[in-house]
N, C-alpha and C positions, 0 to 999 in steps of 0.2 A: 165825636167826628168832628169836634173842634178845630183840632190839628191845623193848618195852615190858614185858616180863615180870618179875615179880618172883619172889623163892625161892621154889621149888615151885609156879610157873606154867610155863604152856607157852603160845606163840601160837599159834592156831589159825586156819585160813582156811576160811572156811563160803561155798560159793555159793547164791544166792538166786534163785529163778525161779518166774513165775507165767504162763499165759496163759488163765485162766479166771476168770470174774466179774470182780469189781472187784480187778484185777489190783494197781495203786497200794496198796489197803488191805491185800491179804494180804500184801505186802512189809512195809508199815508195820507191821502185827500182828506179822509174825517179827521184825522189829527190836525191838519193845518188849518181846517175849516174851523174846529175847535179854539185853536189857538188864536185865531183871527176874530173870533166872535165877540162882539160887543158884549160886555157883562160876564166876561169870563177873563179872571185874571190870570191863573194858572193853569197849567196842564201837565199832570206828572202821568206816565205809562207803565202798566206793566210790561213783562216779557211778552213775546208774541207766541202762541201755542197754537200748534196744527190739531185738530181733533175731528174724531169720526161725527159724519153728520147725524142728526137726530131729524127724520121725517121721511116723507114719502118717496118711493121708488130710487132708482140708483143717482147717487150726489157725490160730487168732490168733497174731500174733505174741506173742514172750515179753517180758515186764520182766526183765531180770536184773542182778544187782550180786553185791559178793561183800565178806564182813564181817571184820574182823580181828580177835579178841577174845582176850583174857587170861584164863586159865582155870586152876584147880587141880582142874576134874573131869577123871578118866580118859578117855581117847579113848572107850571103849565108854558110859560113862555120858553124855558128850558127845553121841554120835550117837542115844542113846535119847531124851534131851530134844529132839534136833531132829526126831527122828520124831512125838515127841507134839505138838510144835508144828505138823506138817504135818496131822497127825489133826484139831487143835483149829480148823483152816481148811477143813476138809472134804475133804480129799486123800485119795483112793480108789486103791490101788493095784490095778493090772490087767496091762494091756496096756503093754508096754515101750515108752517115749517118747511116750505118748499124751498128751493135754491134762491139764493140771493146776492145781488151784487154787493150790497150793504145793508147790516142790521145794526142799529144803535138804540139799546134799551138804557131808559133811566132805571138803575138798579136802587140805589140811595139818594136820599137829599137830606143832609143834616140828619137829625134824630127824629124828623117827620114820618108820621105813617099817613098815607093820602089814599083815598079809596074813592074816586070821583069818576064820570062816564071817560075811557080812555086813559086813565091815569091812576095807576096803581102802584104805591112804594111804600115800602119795598116791594120790588118785583117778587110776583106772587111764586114764581117756581125757581127762582135763583138758588135755594138752600139746596135743592136736589140736582142740580147741574154743576158737575165737575168742569164743564168748560167755562164756566164763570166764576167759581169758587177758585178754582187754581190762580188763574191771572188776579185775582182781588186779594188772595193769599200775598202776593209779591208786593202790593201796597199797603196792606192793613190787615195783618195775620191776627191781632189782638182785638179787633173791630168786633163788636158785638151786633148783629143786625137787630134792629126794632121788632120786637116779638118773638126772637131767637134767646134760645139758653145756653149756647154754646159761643165761642168766637169763631171768626170764620175759619181760622186754622182746623178747630176740631170738625167744623162742618165738612170740610174740603177734606180731612182725613176719613170721613166716615163715607163719602161718595168717589173716593180716587179709584181712578181706572189708570194705570200707565200705557196701556195700550190703545185707549180711546183719547186721551190727552197726554199730549207731550210737547214739551219746549220746542219750538221751532230755530234749528240750529241754521245761523245765516253765513 
């Protein structure tokens, strides 16, 4: 995962999702905020996918993407900035997997494995989520997630569901 990182930087992968309000605008605002973030030098994004919702009740489909960032921010600081971006887009936390204006998850941070209150990296459920793996595959198909035995492309193939996760046509 060293890729495009300079000395003192790490490559991090961030999942983006939205299924409330103007989904495109929420994702665009998140990407603009990432690009403007102090301590982030580079932001590269996957294609945008429209995905079936996972969660309680009737929900709109999600728009999902993944961003790769080169950053010198420590993981906790990066997460805090992501949570601030969510709040700026009206994110309210409550019921797990409920609809949301914006969801930003820190998926990977270099090759580190982190398990501390409120921060687990790699993201604990990413290897089972096609809506994360498909866009991650756009950016890093050969990447092996720390603790996984196969590259992202193989993990994505194992959970692929073309009816539930499809590239968003613009």
